[in-house]
N, CA, C and O atoms as a printed pandas DataFrame, in Angstrom:
     atom_number atom_name residue_name chain_id  residue_number  x_coord  y_coord  z_coord
0              1         N          UNK        A               1 -136.318  -52.841   66.936
1              2        CA          UNK        A               1 -137.183  -53.753   66.227
2              3         C          UNK        A               1 -136.706  -53.958   64.785
3              4         O          UNK        A               1 -136.656  -55.091   64.305
4              5         N          UNK        A               2 -136.351  -52.852   64.083
5              6        CA          UNK        A               2 -135.891  -52.955   62.709
6              7         C          UNK        A               2 -134.570  -53.710   62.631
7              8         O          UNK        A               2 -134.340  -54.486   61.703
8              9         N          UNK        A               3 -133.711  -53.476   63.607
9             10        CA          UNK        A               3 -132.414  -54.165   63.583
10            11         C          UNK        A               3 -132.589  -55.660   63.849
11            12         O          UNK        A               3 -131.849  -56.473   63.293
12            13         N          UNK        A               4 -133.541  -56.028   64.677
13            14        CA          UNK        A               4 -133.816  -57.442   64.942
14            15         C          UNK        A               4 -134.316  -58.134   63.677
15            16         O          UNK        A               4 -133.883  -59.242   63.361
16            17         N          UNK        A               5 -135.208  -57.497   62.967
17            18        CA          UNK        A               5 -135.730  -58.057   61.722
18            19         C          UNK        A               5 -134.611  -58.167   60.689
19            20         O          UNK        A               5 -134.525  -59.156   59.962
20            21         N          UNK        A               6 -133.766  -57.157   60.629
21            22        CA          UNK        A               6 -132.638  -57.186   59.683
22            23         C          UNK        A               6 -131.688  -58.333   59.998
23            24         O          UNK        A               6 -131.193  -58.995   59.086
24            25         N          UNK        A               7 -131.434  -58.570   61.248
25            26        CA          UNK        A               7 -130.544  -59.666   61.661
26            27         C          UNK        A               7 -131.174  -61.009   61.304
27            28         O          UNK        A               7 -130.493  -61.895   60.787
28            29         N          UNK        A               8 -132.450  -61.163   61.571
29            30        CA          UNK        A               8 -133.146  -62.419   61.252
30            31         C          UNK        A               8 -133.123  -62.670   59.748
31            32         O          UNK        A               8 -132.851  -63.793   59.322
32            33         N          UNK        A               9 -133.402  -61.658   58.941
33            34        CA          UNK        A               9 -133.371  -61.810   57.494
34            35         C          UNK        A               9 -131.963  -62.161   57.003
35            36         O          UNK        A               9 -131.804  -62.995   56.111
36            37         N          UNK        A              10 -130.963  -61.535   57.576
37            38        CA          UNK        A              10 -129.580  -61.836   57.194
38            39         C          UNK        A              10 -129.226  -63.277   57.532
39            40         O          UNK        A              10 -128.544  -63.940   56.751
40            41         N          UNK        A              11 -129.670  -63.769   58.671
41            42        CA          UNK        A              11 -129.410  -65.156   59.048
42            43         C          UNK        A              11 -130.107  -66.135   58.113
43            44         O          UNK        A              11 -129.547  -67.175   57.767
44            45         N          UNK        A              12 -131.321  -65.805   57.709
45            46        CA          UNK        A              12 -132.048  -66.668   56.775
46            47         C          UNK        A              12 -131.325  -66.729   55.434
47            48         O          UNK        A              12 -131.188  -67.806   54.853
48            49         N          UNK        A              13 -130.868  -65.594   54.944
49            50        CA          UNK        A              13 -130.132  -65.555   53.677
50            51         C          UNK        A              13 -128.835  -66.342   53.783
51            52         O          UNK        A              13 -128.501  -67.110   52.881
52            53         N          UNK        A              14 -128.109  -66.161   54.865
53            54        CA          UNK        A              14 -126.849  -66.893   55.067
54            55         C          UNK        A              14 -127.093  -68.394   55.167
55            56         O          UNK        A              14 -126.333  -69.181   54.603
56            57         N          UNK        A              15 -128.137  -68.798   55.873
57            58        CA          UNK        A              15 -128.451  -70.220   56.007
58            59         C          UNK        A              15 -128.802  -70.809   54.643
59            60         O          UNK        A              15 -128.378  -71.918   54.320
60            61         N          UNK        A              16 -129.565  -70.082   53.851
61            62        CA          UNK        A              16 -129.919  -70.554   52.515
62            63         C          UNK        A              16 -128.702  -70.688   51.622
63            64         O          UNK        A              16 -128.565  -71.673   50.896
64            65         N          UNK        A              17 -127.816  -69.704   51.670
65            66        CA          UNK        A              17 -126.589  -69.765   50.869
66            67         C          UNK        A              17 -125.708  -70.922   51.317
67            68         O          UNK        A              17 -125.152  -71.635   50.482
68            69         N          UNK        A              18 -125.577  -71.114   52.608
69            70        CA          UNK        A              18 -124.775  -72.229   53.127
70            71         C          UNK        A              18 -125.347  -73.558   52.651
71            72         O          UNK        A              18 -124.602  -74.426   52.196
72            73         N          UNK        A              19 -126.658  -73.724   52.752
73            74        CA          UNK        A              19 -127.287  -74.975   52.323
74            75         C          UNK        A              19 -127.035  -75.217   50.837
75            76         O          UNK        A              19 -126.675  -76.323   50.433
76            77         N          UNK        A              20 -127.226  -74.184   50.032
77            78        CA          UNK        A              20 -127.052  -74.344   48.588
78            79         C          UNK        A              20 -125.628  -74.750   48.238
79            80         O          UNK        A              20 -125.424  -75.698   47.479
80            81         N          UNK        A              21 -124.647  -74.049   48.778
81            82        CA          UNK        A              21 -123.261  -74.322   48.411
82            83         C          UNK        A              21 -122.712  -75.591   49.038
83            84         O          UNK        A              21 -121.799  -76.200   48.480
84            85         N          UNK        A              22 -123.233  -76.001   50.165
85            86        CA          UNK        A              22 -122.724  -77.199   50.826
86            87         C          UNK        A              22 -123.475  -78.458   50.398
87            88         O          UNK        A              22 -123.011  -79.565   50.675
88            89         N          UNK        A              23 -124.616  -78.321   49.735
89            90        CA          UNK        A              23 -125.390  -79.504   49.372
90            91         C          UNK        A              23 -125.215  -79.901   47.913
91            92         O          UNK        A              23 -125.826  -80.871   47.465
92            93         N          UNK        A              24 -124.401  -79.179   47.172
93            94        CA          UNK        A              24 -124.160  -79.544   45.782
94            95         C          UNK        A              24 -122.678  -79.724   45.562
95            96         O          UNK        A              24 -121.859  -79.056   46.194
96            97         N          UNK        A              25 -122.333  -80.639   44.653
97            98        CA          UNK        A              25 -120.937  -80.813   44.302
98            99         C          UNK        A              25 -120.527  -79.686   43.378
99           100         O          UNK        A              25 -121.372  -79.068   42.730
100          101         N          UNK        A              26 -119.239  -79.417   43.316
101          102        CA          UNK        A              26 -118.736  -78.326   42.513
102          103         C          UNK        A              26 -119.187  -78.475   41.060
103          104         O          UNK        A              26 -118.898  -79.477   40.406
104          105         N          UNK        A              27 -119.892  -77.471   40.574
105          106        CA          UNK        A              27 -120.298  -77.453   39.188
106          107         C          UNK        A              27 -121.488  -78.337   38.845
107          108         O          UNK        A              27 -121.804  -78.486   37.665
108          109         N          UNK        A              28 -122.155  -78.926   39.823
109          110        CA          UNK        A              28 -123.264  -79.832   39.553
110          111         C          UNK        A              28 -124.514  -79.308   40.234
111          112         O          UNK        A              28 -124.512  -79.051   41.438
112          113         N          UNK        A              29 -125.571  -79.152   39.470
113          114        CA          UNK        A              29 -126.837  -78.735   40.049
114          115         C          UNK        A              29 -127.630  -79.966   40.457
115          116         O          UNK        A              29 -127.634  -80.961   39.734
116          117         N          UNK        A              30 -128.297  -79.918   41.593
117          118        CA          UNK        A              30 -129.118  -81.054   41.989
118          119         C          UNK        A              30 -130.257  -81.254   40.995
119          120         O          UNK        A              30 -130.717  -80.300   40.367
120          121         N          UNK        A              31 -130.702  -82.481   40.858
121          122        CA          UNK        A              31 -131.803  -82.817   39.972
122          123         C          UNK        A              31 -133.080  -82.798   40.797
123          124         O          UNK        A              31 -133.115  -83.295   41.923
124          125         N          UNK        A              32 -134.119  -82.223   40.228
125          126        CA          UNK        A              32 -135.395  -82.212   40.946
126          127         C          UNK        A              32 -136.012  -83.603   40.894
127          128         O          UNK        A              32 -135.632  -84.432   40.068
128          129         N          UNK        A              33 -136.954  -83.846   41.775
129          130        CA          UNK        A              33 -137.591  -85.160   41.839
130          131         C          UNK        A              33 -138.311  -85.487   40.527
131          132         O          UNK        A              33 -138.300  -86.635   40.085
132          133         N          UNK        A              34 -138.931  -84.489   39.908
133          134        CA          UNK        A              34 -139.623  -84.742   38.642
134          135         C          UNK        A              34 -138.644  -85.076   37.528
135          136         O          UNK        A              34 -138.937  -85.921   36.682
136          137         N          UNK        A              35 -137.485  -84.425   37.514
137          138        CA          UNK        A              35 -136.466  -84.740   36.514
138          139         C          UNK        A              35 -135.915  -86.141   36.735
139          140         O          UNK        A              35 -135.655  -86.866   35.774
140          141         N          UNK        A              36 -135.737  -86.520   37.974
141          142        CA          UNK        A              36 -135.183  -87.834   38.284
142          143         C          UNK        A              36 -136.100  -88.937   37.788
143          144         O          UNK        A              36 -135.627  -89.984   37.347
144          145         N          UNK        A              37 -137.407  -88.716   37.855
145          146        CA          UNK        A              37 -138.347  -89.721   37.397
146          147         C          UNK        A              37 -138.308  -89.934   35.896
147          148         O          UNK        A              37 -138.737  -90.979   35.407
148          149         N          UNK        A              38 -137.794  -88.947   35.152
149          150        CA          UNK        A              38 -137.741  -89.040   33.701
150          151         C          UNK        A              38 -136.497  -89.767   33.203
151          152         O          UNK        A              38 -136.414  -90.093   32.019
152          153         N          UNK        A              39 -135.546  -90.023   34.063
153          154        CA          UNK        A              39 -134.255  -90.556   33.652
154          155         C          UNK        A              39 -134.165  -92.036   33.972
155          156         O          UNK        A              39 -134.453  -92.455   35.093
156          157         N          UNK        A              40 -133.767  -92.821   32.992
157          158        CA          UNK        A              40 -133.559  -94.250   33.199
158          159         C          UNK        A              40 -132.066  -94.516   33.097
159          160         O          UNK        A              40 -131.512  -94.559   31.999
160          161         N          UNK        A              41 -131.412  -94.694   34.246
161          162        CA          UNK        A              41 -129.971  -94.939   34.227
162          163         C          UNK        A              41 -129.638  -96.420   34.388
163          164         O          UNK        A              41 -128.493  -96.768   34.674
164          165         N          UNK        A              42 -130.625  -97.290   34.207
165          166        CA          UNK        A              42 -130.379  -98.713   34.395
166          167         C          UNK        A              42 -129.413  -99.269   33.367
167          168         O          UNK        A              42 -128.776 -100.293   33.614
168          169         N          UNK        A              43 -129.290  -98.620   32.222
169          170        CA          UNK        A              43 -128.377  -99.109   31.188
170          171         C          UNK        A              43 -126.984  -98.519   31.306
171          172         O          UNK        A              43 -126.087  -98.916   30.562
172          173         N          UNK        A              44 -126.779  -97.581   32.222
173          174        CA          UNK        A              44 -125.455  -96.970   32.363
174          175         C          UNK        A              44 -124.414  -97.976   32.839
175          176         O          UNK        A              44 -123.264  -97.930   32.402
176          177         N          UNK        A              45 -124.802  -98.875   33.722
177          178        CA          UNK        A              45 -123.861  -99.827   34.311
178          179         C          UNK        A              45 -124.502 -101.204   34.261
179          180         O          UNK        A              45 -125.199 -101.601   35.194
180          181         N          UNK        A              46 -124.270 -101.930   33.182
181          182        CA          UNK        A              46 -124.933 -103.210   32.975
182          183         C          UNK        A              46 -124.225 -104.367   33.660
183          184         O          UNK        A              46 -124.705 -105.499   33.603
184          185         N          UNK        A              47 -123.110 -104.114   34.298
185          186        CA          UNK        A              47 -122.415 -105.163   35.048
186          187         C          UNK        A              47 -121.780 -104.539   36.290
187          188         O          UNK        A              47 -121.651 -103.319   36.385
188          189         N          UNK        A              48 -121.394 -105.371   37.219
189          190        CA          UNK        A              48 -120.827 -104.881   38.483
190          191         C          UNK        A              48 -119.334 -104.585   38.283
191          192         O          UNK        A              48 -118.482 -105.293   38.818
192          193         N          UNK        A              49 -119.033 -103.567   37.533
193          194        CA          UNK        A              49 -117.641 -103.251   37.178
194          195         C          UNK        A              49 -116.764 -102.904   38.375
195          196         O          UNK        A              49 -115.580 -103.239   38.394
196          197         N          UNK        A              50 -117.324 -102.247   39.355
197          198        CA          UNK        A              50 -116.520 -101.756   40.472
198          199         C          UNK        A              50 -116.297 -102.814   41.560
199          200         O          UNK        A              50 -115.370 -102.690   42.359
200          201         N          UNK        A              51 -117.123 -103.830   41.594
201          202        CA          UNK        A              51 -117.023 -104.859   42.628
202          203         C          UNK        A              51 -115.666 -105.558   42.518
203          204         O          UNK        A              51 -115.259 -105.987   41.438
204          205         N          UNK        A              52 -114.975 -105.663   43.655
205          206        CA          UNK        A              52 -113.678 -106.333   43.699
206          207         C          UNK        A              52 -112.490 -105.404   43.515
207          208         O          UNK        A              52 -111.353 -105.797   43.775
208          209         N          UNK        A              53 -112.735 -104.173   43.068
209          210        CA          UNK        A              53 -111.637 -103.207   42.937
210          211         C          UNK        A              53 -111.316 -102.621   44.303
211          212         O          UNK        A              53 -112.161 -102.597   45.198
212          213         N          UNK        A              54 -110.081 -102.149   44.450
213          214        CA          UNK        A              54 -109.761 -101.380   45.649
214          215         C          UNK        A              54 -110.440 -100.025   45.512
215          216         O          UNK        A              54 -110.889  -99.653   44.428
216          217         N          UNK        A              55 -110.510  -99.297   46.607
217          218        CA          UNK        A              55 -111.110  -97.965   46.554
218          219         C          UNK        A              55 -110.360  -97.082   45.558
219          220         O          UNK        A              55 -110.981  -96.361   44.777
220          221         N          UNK        A              56 -109.030  -97.137   45.586
221          222        CA          UNK        A              56 -108.217  -96.319   44.677
222          223         C          UNK        A              56 -108.443  -96.719   43.221
223          224         O          UNK        A              56 -108.545  -95.853   42.353
224          225         N          UNK        A              57 -108.522  -98.015   42.947
225          226        CA          UNK        A              57 -108.764  -98.486   41.580
226          227         C          UNK        A              57 -110.136  -98.039   41.080
227          228         O          UNK        A              57 -110.269  -97.575   39.947
228          229         N          UNK        A              58 -111.142  -98.179   41.921
229          230        CA          UNK        A              58 -112.499  -97.798   41.544
230          231         C          UNK        A              58 -112.592  -96.298   41.296
231          232         O          UNK        A              58 -113.232  -95.856   40.342
232          233         N          UNK        A              59 -111.953  -95.524   42.156
233          234        CA          UNK        A              59 -111.958  -94.076   41.993
234          235         C          UNK        A              59 -111.252  -93.677   40.693
235          236         O          UNK        A              59 -111.746  -92.826   39.954
236          237         N          UNK        A              60 -110.104  -94.289   40.417
237          238        CA          UNK        A              60 -109.356  -93.989   39.194
238          239         C          UNK        A              60 -110.146  -94.418   37.956
239          240         O          UNK        A              60 -110.170  -93.700   36.957
240          241         N          UNK        A              61 -110.790  -95.581   38.018
241          242        CA          UNK        A              61 -111.601  -96.081   36.899
242          243         C          UNK        A              61 -112.764  -95.129   36.624
243          244         O          UNK        A              61 -113.054  -94.803   35.473
244          245         N          UNK        A              62 -113.421  -94.690   37.694
245          246        CA          UNK        A              62 -114.544  -93.765   37.541
246          247         C          UNK        A              62 -114.072  -92.447   36.934
247          248         O          UNK        A              62 -114.713  -91.911   36.029
248          249         N          UNK        A              63 -112.961  -91.929   37.428
249          250        CA          UNK        A              63 -112.436  -90.670   36.910
250          251         C          UNK        A              63 -112.060  -90.799   35.434
251          252         O          UNK        A              63 -112.330  -89.895   34.642
252          253         N          UNK        A              64 -111.440  -91.918   35.065
253          254        CA          UNK        A              64 -111.042  -92.145   33.672
254          255         C          UNK        A              64 -112.256  -92.219   32.749
255          256         O          UNK        A              64 -112.147  -91.928   31.558
256          257         N          UNK        A              65 -113.405  -92.603   33.288
257          258        CA          UNK        A              65 -114.633  -92.733   32.507
258          259         C          UNK        A              65 -115.623  -91.592   32.751
259          260         O          UNK        A              65 -116.799  -91.686   32.401
260          261         N          UNK        A              66 -115.120  -90.508   33.361
261          262        CA          UNK        A              66 -115.935  -89.316   33.642
262          263         C          UNK        A              66 -117.189  -89.629   34.445
263          264         O          UNK        A              66 -118.268  -89.105   34.166
264          265         N          UNK        A              67 -117.032  -90.493   35.448
265          266        CA          UNK        A              67 -118.125  -90.856   36.334
266          267         C          UNK        A              67 -117.801  -90.334   37.732
267          268         O          UNK        A              67 -116.694  -90.536   38.232
268          269         N          UNK        A              68 -118.754  -89.670   38.353
269          270        CA          UNK        A              68 -118.542  -89.187   39.729
270          271         C          UNK        A              68 -118.553  -90.394   40.668
271          272         O          UNK        A              68 -119.360  -91.309   40.509
272          273         N          UNK        A              69 -117.649  -90.381   41.644
273          274        CA          UNK        A              69 -117.468  -91.511   42.554
274          275         C          UNK        A              69 -117.323  -90.991   43.968
275          276         O          UNK        A              69 -116.624  -90.008   44.212
276          277         N          UNK        A              70 -117.983  -91.653   44.891
277          278        CA          UNK        A              70 -117.803  -91.342   46.311
278          279         C          UNK        A              70 -118.011  -92.608   47.116
279          280         O          UNK        A              70 -118.591  -93.580   46.633
280          281         N          UNK        A              71 -117.530  -92.586   48.347
281          282        CA          UNK        A              71 -117.692  -93.728   49.250
282          283         C          UNK        A              71 -118.763  -93.365   50.264
283          284         O          UNK        A              71 -118.704  -92.303   50.885
284          285         N          UNK        A              72 -119.736  -94.242   50.431
285          286        CA          UNK        A              72 -120.825  -94.001   51.368
286          287         C          UNK        A              72 -120.728  -94.822   52.636
287          288         O          UNK        A              72 -121.347  -94.493   53.648
288          289         N          UNK        A              73 -119.938  -95.911   52.579
289          290        CA          UNK        A              73 -119.826  -96.784   53.748
290          291         C          UNK        A              73 -118.465  -97.476   53.720
291          292         O          UNK        A              73 -118.041  -97.992   52.686
292          293         N          UNK        A              74 -117.789  -97.482   54.862
293          294        CA          UNK        A              74 -116.511  -98.195   55.006
294          295         C          UNK        A              74 -116.625  -99.143   56.178
295          296         O          UNK        A              74 -116.942  -98.731   57.294
296          297         N          UNK        A              75 -116.366 -100.425   55.921
297          298        CA          UNK        A              75 -116.402 -101.468   56.949
298          299         C          UNK        A              75 -117.681 -101.394   57.790
299          300         O          UNK        A              75 -117.647 -101.505   59.015
300          301         N          UNK        A              76 -118.802 -101.206   57.101
301          302        CA          UNK        A              76 -120.101 -101.194   57.770
302          303         C          UNK        A              76 -120.495  -99.880   58.408
303          304         O          UNK        A              76 -121.615  -99.757   58.904
304          305         N          UNK        A              77 -119.613  -98.894   58.414
305          306        CA          UNK        A              77 -119.903  -97.602   59.034
306          307         C          UNK        A              77 -120.264  -96.593   57.951
307          308         O          UNK        A              77 -119.460  -96.298   57.066
308          309         N          UNK        A              78 -121.485  -96.068   58.035
309          310        CA          UNK        A              78 -121.935  -95.078   57.063
310          311         C          UNK        A              78 -121.184  -93.774   57.217
311          312         O          UNK        A              78 -120.887  -93.339   58.329
312          313         N          UNK        A              79 -120.881  -93.156   56.091
313          314        CA          UNK        A              79 -120.184  -91.875   56.080
314          315         C          UNK        A              79 -121.175  -90.761   55.752
315          316         O          UNK        A              79 -122.229  -91.004   55.164
316          317         N          UNK        A              80 -120.828  -89.559   56.135
317          318        CA          UNK        A              80 -121.669  -88.409   55.808
318          319         C          UNK        A              80 -121.524  -88.110   54.325
319          320         O          UNK        A              80 -120.417  -87.890   53.832
320          321         N          UNK        A              81 -122.644  -88.103   53.621
321          322        CA          UNK        A              81 -122.651  -87.764   52.198
322          323         C          UNK        A              81 -123.753  -86.742   51.965
323          324         O          UNK        A              81 -124.684  -86.623   52.762
324          325         N          UNK        A              82 -123.640  -86.013   50.875
325          326        CA          UNK        A              82 -124.658  -85.023   50.561
326          327         C          UNK        A              82 -125.928  -85.725   50.099
327          328         O          UNK        A              82 -125.884  -86.856   49.615
328          329         N          UNK        A              83 -127.051  -85.046   50.252
329          330        CA          UNK        A              83 -128.344  -85.633   49.897
330          331         C          UNK        A              83 -128.790  -85.242   48.492
331          332         O          UNK        A              83 -129.903  -85.572   48.083
332          333         N          UNK        A              84 -127.936  -84.542   47.753
333          334        CA          UNK        A              84 -128.311  -84.147   46.404
334          335         C          UNK        A              84 -128.307  -85.344   45.459
335          336         O          UNK        A              84 -127.712  -86.377   45.765
336          337         N          UNK        A              85 -128.955  -85.211   44.333
337          338        CA          UNK        A              85 -129.064  -86.292   43.355
338          339         C          UNK        A              85 -128.245  -85.910   42.136
339          340         O          UNK        A              85 -128.544  -84.918   41.470
340          341         N          UNK        A              86 -127.214  -86.689   41.839
341          342        CA          UNK        A              86 -126.368  -86.437   40.678
342          343         C          UNK        A              86 -126.450  -87.669   39.777
343          344         O          UNK        A              86 -126.002  -88.755   40.144
344          345         N          UNK        A              87 -127.019  -87.481   38.615
345          346        CA          UNK        A              87 -127.246  -88.601   37.706
346          347         C          UNK        A              87 -125.938  -89.309   37.387
347          348         O          UNK        A              87 -124.959  -88.676   36.991
348          349         N          UNK        A              88 -125.928  -90.630   37.564
349          350        CA          UNK        A              88 -124.770  -91.441   37.219
350          351         C          UNK        A              88 -123.697  -91.540   38.287
351          352         O          UNK        A              88 -122.725  -92.276   38.113
352          353         N          UNK        A              89 -123.851  -90.813   39.393
353          354        CA          UNK        A              89 -122.822  -90.857   40.438
354          355         C          UNK        A              89 -122.845  -92.211   41.138
355          356         O          UNK        A              89 -123.907  -92.759   41.432
356          357         N          UNK        A              90 -121.663  -92.730   41.396
357          358        CA          UNK        A              90 -121.484  -93.993   42.111
358          359         C          UNK        A              90 -121.292  -93.686   43.594
359          360         O          UNK        A              90 -120.497  -92.818   43.954
360          361         N          UNK        A              91 -122.014  -94.393   44.444
361          362        CA          UNK        A              91 -121.776  -94.353   45.887
362          363         C          UNK        A              91 -121.401  -95.770   46.288
363          364         O          UNK        A              91 -122.230  -96.679   46.244
364          365         N          UNK        A              92 -120.149  -95.949   46.677
365          366        CA          UNK        A              92 -119.601  -97.286   46.914
366          367         C          UNK        A              92 -119.604  -97.661   48.390
367          368         O          UNK        A              92 -119.556  -96.808   49.277
368          369         N          UNK        A              93 -119.663  -98.966   48.618
369          370        CA          UNK        A              93 -119.521  -99.556   49.952
370          371         C          UNK        A              93 -118.204 -100.326   49.954
371          372         O          UNK        A              93 -117.970 -101.183   49.102
372          373         N          UNK        A              94 -117.345 -100.006   50.927
373          374        CA          UNK        A              94 -116.003 -100.581   51.001
374          375         C          UNK        A              94 -115.890 -101.491   52.223
375          376         O          UNK        A              94 -116.291 -101.110   53.323
376          377         N          UNK        A              95 -115.348 -102.683   52.032
377          378        CA          UNK        A              95 -115.033 -103.611   53.131
378          379         C          UNK        A              95 -113.578 -104.032   52.974
379          380         O          UNK        A              95 -113.191 -104.547   51.925
380          381         N          UNK        A              96 -112.776 -103.818   53.998
381          382        CA          UNK        A              96 -111.352 -104.176   53.974
382          383         C          UNK        A              96 -110.645 -103.612   52.745
383          384         O          UNK        A              96 -109.781 -104.269   52.164
384          385         N          UNK        A              97 -111.014 -102.392   52.350
385          386        CA          UNK        A              97 -110.355 -101.714   51.238
386          387         C          UNK        A              97 -110.860 -102.108   49.862
387          388         O          UNK        A              97 -110.357 -101.602   48.860
388          389         N          UNK        A              98 -111.849 -103.007   49.786
389          390        CA          UNK        A              98 -112.367 -103.505   48.511
390          391         C          UNK        A              98 -113.824 -103.073   48.336
391          392         O          UNK        A              98 -114.601 -103.094   49.290
392          393         N          UNK        A              99 -114.187 -102.685   47.119
393          394        CA          UNK        A              99 -115.578 -102.329   46.820
394          395         C          UNK        A              99 -116.408 -103.614   46.812
395          396         O          UNK        A              99 -116.152 -104.527   46.028
396          397         N          UNK        A             100 -117.408 -103.667   47.699
397          398        CA          UNK        A             100 -118.272 -104.851   47.795
398          399         C          UNK        A             100 -119.691 -104.553   47.314
399          400         O          UNK        A             100 -120.503 -105.466   47.165
400          401         N          UNK        A             101 -119.981 -103.299   47.074
401          402        CA          UNK        A             101 -121.296 -102.919   46.583
402          403         C          UNK        A             101 -121.304 -101.458   46.204
403          404         O          UNK        A             101 -120.448 -100.688   46.641
404          405         N          UNK        A             102 -122.272 -101.075   45.389
405          406        CA          UNK        A             102 -122.419  -99.666   45.040
406          407         C          UNK        A             102 -123.797  -99.416   44.475
407          408         O          UNK        A             102 -124.486 -100.330   44.024
408          409         N          UNK        A             103 -124.180  -98.159   44.513
409          410        CA          UNK        A             103 -125.430  -97.735   43.883
410          411         C          UNK        A             103 -125.092  -96.675   42.841
411          412         O          UNK        A             103 -124.082  -95.978   42.942
412          413         N          UNK        A             104 -125.953  -96.572   41.847
413          414        CA          UNK        A             104 -125.823  -95.559   40.808
414          415         C          UNK        A             104 -127.058  -94.689   40.886
415          416         O          UNK        A             104 -128.180  -95.193   40.871
416          417         N          UNK        A             105 -126.860  -93.402   40.969
417          418        CA          UNK        A             105 -128.001  -92.465   41.032
418          419         C          UNK        A             105 -128.564  -92.267   39.644
419          420         O          UNK        A             105 -129.526  -91.520   39.469
């Protein structure tokens, strides 16, 4: 009985650690829902800068400007992305190698 409880507790701890490390980007803590409501990022990107760039150009531009960048959809097919909230991160939609849309967290 004690060994069964110990195994269950160990699995819960491992599952929690896996979730934590796999759901956050390296060095970035997720933002809580209350913190997200306090942040207005509408002024971060006042124009569609990434639209029309290739994926490589958009990624390089984002990196040069210290902006996190990821692709969420390619040619209409959604990709697996983490559900964490990183302020200012770009999630781009790519069609035929070109950025056709994006969201900013």
